[in-house]
C-alpha atoms as a printed R data frame, in Angstrom:
   type eleno elety resid chain resno       x        y       z
1  ATOM     1    CA   UNK     A     1 121.368 -121.533 -75.179
2  ATOM     2    CA   UNK     A     2 117.891 -121.915 -73.743
3  ATOM     3    CA   UNK     A     3 117.421 -120.887 -70.130
4  ATOM     4    CA   UNK     A     4 117.310 -123.972 -67.930
5  ATOM     5    CA   UNK     A     5 117.319 -124.497 -64.198
6  ATOM     6    CA   UNK     A     6 117.479 -127.552 -61.985
7  ATOM     7    CA   UNK     A     7 113.688 -127.302 -61.693
8  ATOM     8    CA   UNK     A     8 113.151 -127.522 -65.460
9  ATOM     9    CA   UNK     A     9 111.312 -130.663 -66.564
10 ATOM    10    CA   UNK     A    10 112.484 -132.123 -69.854
11 ATOM    11    CA   UNK     A    11 111.884 -135.201 -71.965
12 ATOM    12    CA   UNK     A    12 112.862 -136.563 -75.344
13 ATOM    13    CA   UNK     A    13 111.296 -134.993 -78.396
14 ATOM    14    CA   UNK     A    14 108.845 -137.625 -79.682
15 ATOM    15    CA   UNK     A    15 109.410 -136.996 -83.406
16 ATOM    16    CA   UNK     A    16 113.022 -138.193 -83.623
17 ATOM    17    CA   UNK     A    17 114.134 -141.380 -85.314
18 ATOM    18    CA   UNK     A    18 116.614 -142.985 -82.895
19 ATOM    19    CA   UNK     A    19 119.053 -145.914 -83.091
20 ATOM    20    CA   UNK     A    20 121.709 -147.350 -80.802
21 ATOM    21    CA   UNK     A    21 125.004 -147.799 -82.639
22 ATOM    22    CA   UNK     A    22 127.791 -149.445 -80.642
23 ATOM    23    CA   UNK     A    23 126.925 -147.654 -77.400
24 ATOM    24    CA   UNK     A    24 126.185 -144.290 -79.009
25 ATOM    25    CA   UNK     A    25 122.739 -142.869 -79.662
26 ATOM    26    CA   UNK     A    26 122.177 -141.603 -83.200
27 ATOM    27    CA   UNK     A    27 119.114 -139.472 -83.902
28 ATOM    28    CA   UNK     A    28 117.549 -137.947 -86.974
29 ATOM    29    CA   UNK     A    29 115.149 -135.058 -87.022
30 ATOM    30    CA   UNK     A    30 113.074 -135.411 -90.161
31 ATOM    31    CA   UNK     A    31 111.548 -131.989 -89.468
32 ATOM    32    CA   UNK     A    32 114.971 -130.289 -89.421
33 ATOM    33    CA   UNK     A    33 116.751 -132.684 -91.771
34 ATOM    34    CA   UNK     A    34 119.590 -133.131 -89.267
35 ATOM    35    CA   UNK     A    35 121.465 -136.023 -87.711
36 ATOM    36    CA   UNK     A    36 122.791 -135.992 -84.162
37 ATOM    37    CA   UNK     A    37 124.911 -138.398 -82.151
38 ATOM    38    CA   UNK     A    38 125.737 -138.645 -78.464
39 ATOM    39    CA   UNK     A    39 128.280 -140.815 -76.683
40 ATOM    40    CA   UNK     A    40 129.944 -141.075 -73.297
41 ATOM    41    CA   UNK     A    41 127.369 -140.599 -70.534
42 ATOM    42    CA   UNK     A    42 124.980 -139.063 -73.078
43 ATOM    43    CA   UNK     A    43 123.195 -142.337 -73.911
44 ATOM    44    CA   UNK     A    44 122.449 -142.840 -70.194
45 ATOM    45    CA   UNK     A    45 121.015 -139.325 -69.981
46 ATOM    46    CA   UNK     A    46 118.956 -140.080 -73.113
47 ATOM    47    CA   UNK     A    47 117.614 -143.231 -71.466
48 ATOM    48    CA   UNK     A    48 116.611 -141.250 -68.355
49 ATOM    49    CA   UNK     A    49 114.801 -138.673 -70.517
50 ATOM    50    CA   UNK     A    50 112.264 -141.247 -71.713
51 ATOM    51    CA   UNK     A    51 109.718 -139.715 -69.317
52 ATOM    52    CA   UNK     A    52 109.523 -136.118 -68.074
53 ATOM    53    CA   UNK     A    53 112.119 -135.535 -65.366
54 ATOM    54    CA   UNK     A    54 113.620 -132.515 -63.619
55 ATOM    55    CA   UNK     A    55 117.265 -131.759 -64.158
56 ATOM    56    CA   UNK     A    56 117.685 -131.886 -60.383
57 ATOM    57    CA   UNK     A    57 116.498 -135.517 -60.372
58 ATOM    58    CA   UNK     A    58 118.867 -136.290 -63.247
59 ATOM    59    CA   UNK     A    59 121.814 -134.818 -61.344
60 ATOM    60    CA   UNK     A    60 120.977 -136.916 -58.278
61 ATOM    61    CA   UNK     A    61 120.631 -140.072 -60.367
62 ATOM    62    CA   UNK     A    62 123.866 -139.531 -62.288
63 ATOM    63    CA   UNK     A    63 125.818 -138.725 -59.114
64 ATOM    64    CA   UNK     A    64 124.550 -141.993 -57.608
65 ATOM    65    CA   UNK     A    65 125.580 -143.988 -60.690
66 ATOM    66    CA   UNK     A    66 128.908 -142.324 -61.529
67 ATOM    67    CA   UNK     A    67 131.778 -141.012 -59.471
68 ATOM    68    CA   UNK     A    68 131.300 -137.346 -60.234
69 ATOM    69    CA   UNK     A    69 131.248 -134.173 -58.173
70 ATOM    70    CA   UNK     A    70 127.700 -132.839 -57.887
71 ATOM    71    CA   UNK     A    71 128.638 -129.297 -58.945
72 ATOM    72    CA   UNK     A    72 130.464 -130.585 -62.027
73 ATOM    73    CA   UNK     A    73 127.586 -132.926 -62.890
74 ATOM    74    CA   UNK     A    74 125.086 -130.079 -62.537
75 ATOM    75    CA   UNK     A    75 127.087 -127.703 -64.737
76 ATOM    76    CA   UNK     A    76 127.803 -130.322 -67.402
77 ATOM    77    CA   UNK     A    77 124.197 -131.521 -67.436
78 ATOM    78    CA   UNK     A    78 122.778 -128.003 -67.760
79 ATOM    79    CA   UNK     A    79 125.112 -127.327 -70.692
80 ATOM    80    CA   UNK     A    80 124.435 -130.708 -72.341
81 ATOM    81    CA   UNK     A    81 120.651 -130.601 -71.990
82 ATOM    82    CA   UNK     A    82 120.660 -126.940 -73.056
83 ATOM    83    CA   UNK     A    83 122.341 -127.990 -76.296
84 ATOM    84    CA   UNK     A    84 119.822 -130.786 -76.786
85 ATOM    85    CA   UNK     A    85 116.984 -128.325 -76.222
86 ATOM    86    CA   UNK     A    86 118.448 -125.772 -78.634
87 ATOM    87    CA   UNK     A    87 118.638 -128.483 -81.317
88 ATOM    88    CA   UNK     A    88 115.087 -129.744 -80.741
89 ATOM    89    CA   UNK     A    89 116.241 -133.109 -79.377
90 ATOM    90    CA   UNK     A    90 114.471 -132.642 -76.044
91 ATOM    91    CA   UNK     A    91 111.561 -130.454 -75.010
92 ATOM    92    CA   UNK     A    92 110.429 -128.711 -71.860
93 ATOM    93    CA   UNK     A    93 107.386 -130.206 -70.152
């Protein structure tokens, strides 16, 4: 997994084809020839990644919107965004 910290700034990769399908986000990378899908809280994270944002700001926003422990949110978000980064779905800014 790519090395991320709470100070890392990330945003969506601009070259993905994206659609909302019944509350899930489905993406296609033409460059990689791969499809991806995210559900649960993932579509909200995707929405927040429209513009460059630090992971720290994302944690604060998600903790304000959902009943989640900050440490758990931080760990889950780092793992989730790390996976998105490894698959070329988001990029560092």
